[in-house]
N, C-alpha and C positions, 0 to 999 in steps of 0.2 A: 341882145346876146342871150342864148339859151344853153347854158353848158358850155359847150365849145363851138356850137353853131351860131353863127351871126346871120340875120336876116334884116334885108331892106325892105321897107314896105312904102310904097309910094300911094298915096290917096289923091283922088282927084275927080273932079265932077266937071263936065261939059255943059255949057249953057244951053245946048240943043237938047239934052237929056231930059226927058219928061218928068224923072223923079228929082232931078236938081231942084227946081221949083225956087230959084232964085238965092240958094245957099251961098254964103260965102265960105272962102277956105277956112275961116276959123270956126265956123260951124261943124265942121267934119272932126271927128275925133279917133283915135287909136288907143284901145285899152291894152295893156299887158297883163292878162288875166294869170299868167305863169308867175311873174314876179321873183323867179329864180328861187321859188320856195321850197326847193330840194337841192341837195347837193350833187355833184357829179357822181355817177355809180359807174363801176366796173364789175362785171363778174368773170371770175377766174374760171375756165370750162375745161381745162385740160392739166393732168400733173406732169405734163412734159416740161421741161426747162428750155424752152426756144425764145428766138426773138427774130421772127422773121415777119411780124406785123409792122405798121408803121407806128411807131411810138412817140411821134413828135407832138401829141396831144391826145387827150381822151377822144374827141372827136374823129381824129385821123385814125385811130387803133379801131374804132367802131366801124369806121367805113372800109379799112383794109387791115383785116385780122391774118394775113399772110396767108402761104399756100396751104397750111392745114385749116384754116377758117377758125381757129380758136384764139383764146386768151390765155397766157401763162401768167404766172405770178410775177415773173420777171417783166413781162411787157406792160403788165399793170402797174408796177412800181414805177417804171420808166415813164409811161403816159401820165400817171397823175403827179410826178415830179415835174411834168412839161407843162402841166395844166394849172392855171391860178384857181384857187378854191372860189366858189360860188358864195353870194351873199349869205346863202342858208348854211354854211359851214364847210368842215374837210370834206375833201372827196372821200368817197368810200370804195373800198374793194371788198367785194362778196366773194362767195363761192358756190358754183353749181357744177361739179364735176360728175358726170353720169358714173352710173355703176354704185353699188352698194358696198358698205363698210368703209374702212379707212382708205382714205386716199394719200399716198407717199409721194411727195415731191422731193426726189432725190436732185440735189443740185451739184453741178459740176463746177462752180465757181461761185465767187461772191455774188449775193443780190446787189441790185444798185441801193446805195444810200438812201435812206428817205430824208428829203430835204425840205418838205414842207408837212404841214399836218395833214394827216391821213386817217381814217378809220379802217383797219384790217380785221375784217368781222367772219372768221372762219366758222361761227354759230351759224351762218346763213346755208351752210353745206346740208342738204336734204338728208333728213335722218339724225341730225344732230340733238341730242337729249342734254346730258351733262357731261360728257367725254368727249375728247377732240376726235374729229373725224378726218383732219387734214394735219399731215405729219411733214415737216419740213427736215429733210435729212440731209446733214452735211457729209455724211459717209468718213467722216473722222479726218478730211483735209481740207475742207473749207474753213477758214478761220472762223467767221460769225455767222449766225442765223440772220438776224434782222439788226441794221445798224440805223438808228434815229439820231441824228445829227443835226446841226445847226440848222434852225429853221422848222424843225419838226416838233416843235412845243406844241403842245395841247392834242398829239396824237393818241388813238387808242390801239390795242391789239387785243383781240378777244378769241378765243378758244383754239390756239392752235397747240400742236404737239412740238416742240422743237428739241432736236436730237443730234448727236453725232458731231458735234462743231468743234473744232480744235481750241477755239477761246471761248468766245461768249455766245450763248444761245440768243440774248437781246443784247446789245449795246446801247444803252442810255445815257452815257456819258456826257454828251454836249445837247440834251434836249431836256426841257423842264415840262412838267405838268402832264405826264405821258400816263394813261390809264391802262393797266394788264387787269384782263379779267379771264379767268377760266382757262389759262394756257397752263400747259405741262411742260416745263423747261428742265431738260435732262431726264424727262420721263417719256416713253414712247405712247401713244394712243392707247395701247392695250394696258399699260400700267406698269410695264417692267422698264428697267433702268436702261438709258439709253446715253 
């Protein structure tokens, strides 16, 4: 298993094969050089709040991104929740939204709860230096920005601006060991109050 893609490998040799040279099945070997040395990674590449891709797993979303061919934060959260973390650690959600400057993700409803460890790293957005370039905006009507609940222990959130939510920018009430770095909660990416 490599991330969310399973492979079946059949090794065999025929006695009539000139390179077979009398080898027995135990003489043949297969090495997994990957060893799941890295976590599963999804890159959010749209600011749109859509869910038209196949979010049943990370592999499914990468294979079927939906009509727009893009991955939203909502889709990334659903797919990472549905995919077991690899032996290398928590799934990663990174950002690569085209266009310069601050990208505003205006949410129409609550994002999915985070239910297993994930690293949500907006510092990966091109142009990031020390201030957030990805802004989650609840428009004053969405209750919470991010909700890390049971099972999300050990998650990390980096480099987001989280503004205009009716209740909590980040709800950590049921997750332990969460790392928050370089986030602006209640402060817009431009530094103004939100």
